[in-house]
Residue, then its C-alpha position, 0 to 999 in steps of 0.5 A: m350591929q347592923d341587926a340593931l340597926d334594922s331591929i330600931n328602924a322596923i320599930d316606927p319606919g320613917n319616924l324613928v331612925a337609927s344610924i351610927d355617928p361617924t364621929t363617935n362610933a355610937i348609935q344615933i337616933t333620929d325622931n321624926s314623929g313631932a311628938g316631943p323629945l325622944s326618951i329611951a328607957s333603961n333596960a338591958v338592952s338600951d344600956a347595952l347599946g348606949l340608948a338610954v338617953t332622953e333627946s334634948g330637944t324637938n329639932n329632928t335635925v339634931p339626933l338623939q345621940g347615944d353613948f359609945v359602948p366599948i368592946k368588953l368581950q372580944a373573940t379571936l381564933n386560939a394561937t394554935g388550933n381552930g378553937l376560939t379564945i375570949f377576951d373579957a374587958s369588962g373588969t367584973g371578975p373571971l369570965e364564965i361561960p355556962e355550958i349551954e348547947i351553942a357554948f359547947a358546940l363552939g368549945i368556949a364552955g369554961v371559966e376565965s383563969g383570972n382577971d387579966p384582960l390580956v389572958g383570955l378564955v381558951g376554948k377547945e377546938p369543937n371538931p378537931k382533925e386528926s391527921t392519920g397515918v403511922i408517923s402521926l400515931l407513933t407520935r400520939l403514942e409517945t405522947a401518951l407514954r410520957n403523960g401515962d393516959d392509959r385512955e389515949l394509949e387505948r385508943v391509939g393501940v386500936l387505931l395502930d390495929a386499924e393502921i396494921g391491917r391497912m398496910t397489910q392490905i396494901r401490901g397485898e395489893i401491891g404484890s398483886r400488881l408486881k405479879v401482873l407486870e412480871e407475868a407482862d415482863n415475861r411475855l414482852k420477853d418472849q416476844e422479843v426472842k421470837l421477833r429476833e429469831s424472825i429478824s435473824q432468819e431474813f436478814d442474818t442468813d450465812l453468806t457462804e451459805v447462801i451462794v453455795e445453795m444459789t450455786q447448786r440450784q443453778t448447776a440443777f437448772e442448767a442440768n434440766l435445761q440441758v437434758t430439756s435441749q436434748a428431749l426437743q432435739l430427738t426425732l422419729l429417727s432416734f428411735l429406729 
């Protein structure tokens, strides 16, 4: 609606001023040109905007009051999915939208099923997003089997083959990582054994064995001291 107001105001800036009547929600146009009562001819645009009327006088403080045009078409999101639903309240028959580029892009090309204004033309999602994974594929496979949809079965079969290949690749990657982890675990266990051996050699020595060894060393040390003492007491007379 704002685009329509901007287009009208751009025709004769300052002289023709279009706005929305806050009371009726219709378009009103103020004519400041002073050229006489403003009259707008009937055509497709003016009829659609409710402006095919003639001003009642030349008082520029009283704008030309357009007719309120009720909304005939209303677009909403589908109840499920991301497509569009078009409701037609015109009462002129089933709504039909030709397969032009924009209608095809929006997924709304088609014919309404009836004249009920409460039942709209349900469009298709133009760019559907499918969930991936085994569970989703199995669900689609079940649906295709129940419906006897050979085309969908063929498509799901290709996707299942790709999923099987992906799972095989993932299993290979997991196996490689497990092997690396096992090798690291074995290295850690070897290092633990060596560390325990080192600690045992330093702190877990048998006390009895240590005492015996210390006694033997003390005896040998004392014997060495005695021999050294005797050697120091020798004189030249000891060899005569």
